[in-house]
C-alpha positions as CSV (number, residue, x, y, z in Angstrom):
1,M,-7.2,1.6,3.5
2,F,-9.6,0.1,1.0
3,R,-12.0,-0.8,3.7
4,S,-12.3,2.8,4.8
5,I,-12.6,4.1,1.2
6,L,-15.3,1.6,0.2
7,S,-17.2,2.2,3.4
8,R,-17.2,5.9,2.7
9,L,-18.6,5.1,-0.8
10,G,-21.5,3.4,0.9
11,F,-20.4,-0.2,0.5
12,A,-21.1,-2.4,3.5
13,I,-17.8,-4.1,4.4
14,P,-18.0,-6.5,7.4
15,S,-15.2,-6.2,9.8
16,P,-13.1,-9.4,10.2
17,S,-14.0,-11.2,13.3
18,P,-11.2,-11.9,15.8
19,P,-9.9,-15.4,15.7
20,S,-11.5,-17.7,18.3
21,S,-9.1,-19.7,20.5
22,L,-11.2,-22.7,19.5
23,S,-10.9,-22.1,15.8
24,Y,-8.4,-23.7,13.6
25,Q,-5.3,-21.6,12.9
26,L,-3.2,-22.3,9.8
27,F,-0.2,-20.3,11.0
28,T,1.5,-20.0,14.4
29,T,4.1,-17.7,15.8
30,Q,5.1,-20.2,18.4
31,F,8.4,-21.1,16.6
32,D,9.2,-17.7,15.1
33,L,12.8,-16.5,15.5
34,E,13.2,-12.7,15.4
35,V,16.5,-11.5,14.0
36,D,17.6,-7.9,14.0
37,G,18.1,-6.9,10.4
38,A,21.6,-5.6,11.2
39,Q,22.6,-9.1,12.4
40,L,21.0,-11.0,9.5
41,A,24.1,-11.1,7.3
42,K,26.2,-12.4,10.2
43,M,23.6,-15.0,11.0
44,L,23.3,-16.2,7.4
45,G,27.0,-16.2,6.6
46,P,28.5,-15.2,3.2
47,A,26.6,-17.8,1.1
48,G,23.3,-17.2,2.8
49,E,23.7,-13.4,2.4
50,Q,24.3,-13.8,-1.3
51,E,21.3,-16.1,-1.7
52,L,19.2,-13.5,0.2
53,R,20.4,-10.7,-2.1
54,E,19.4,-12.8,-5.1
55,Y,16.0,-13.6,-3.6
56,V,15.4,-9.9,-2.9
57,T,16.3,-9.0,-6.4
58,E,13.9,-11.5,-7.9
59,F,11.2,-10.5,-5.4
60,E,11.6,-6.8,-6.5
61,R,11.3,-7.8,-10.1
62,A,8.2,-9.8,-9.4
63,L,6.7,-6.8,-7.6
64,T,7.4,-4.6,-10.6
65,R,5.7,-7.0,-12.9
66,W,2.7,-7.1,-10.6
67,S,2.4,-3.4,-9.9
68,V,1.9,-2.4,-13.6
69,P,-1.4,-4.4,-14.1
70,V,-2.6,-3.2,-10.6
71,D,-1.9,0.4,-11.5
72,I,-3.8,0.0,-14.8
73,A,-6.7,-1.7,-13.0
74,A,-6.8,1.2,-10.5
75,I,-6.8,3.8,-13.3
76,E,-9.6,1.9,-15.1
77,A,-11.7,1.8,-11.9
78,V,-11.7,5.6,-11.5
79,G,-14.3,6.2,-14.3
80,P,-16.9,3.7,-13.0
81,L,-16.4,4.9,-9.4
82,R,-16.8,8.5,-10.5
83,L,-20.0,7.6,-12.2
84,A,-21.3,5.6,-9.2
85,V,-20.6,8.2,-6.5
86,G,-20.0,11.5,-8.3
87,A,-16.7,13.2,-9.0
88,D,-16.9,15.6,-6.1
89,R,-17.7,12.9,-3.5
90,L,-14.9,10.7,-4.9
91,T,-12.4,13.5,-4.6
92,R,-13.4,14.2,-1.0
93,I,-13.2,10.6,-0.1
94,M,-9.7,10.2,-1.6
95,R,-8.4,13.3,0.2
96,E,-9.7,11.9,3.5
97,A,-8.0,8.5,3.0
C-alpha cells in the first residue's frame, strides 16, 4: 500500500528483486507444519491452549502500545505531505489507494 501511495506522490521506490536460488535465504518453509486453526486447541492440549491465549493477549497489548505512536506519526505526516504535493493531489491519491 505504501509503495503505491509513495509512487503516486512521485517518489521512486524500487521494486524488490525476486530472491535468487543462489542467494542466501535466512528462512525456509521446508520444515513448516500447517495446522488448521480449528484443530489448534486439540493439537496443543489444555496447557498449550492456555499458553497460547496468554500469548495472544500479550501480543494484542503490545500492538495497542505500538499503534498509538504510529497513528500519531501518520497524523503528523499529513501536513508535510500536503505541503509537498498539494492538498487536492493528496486527497486524490488517498482515495485511489
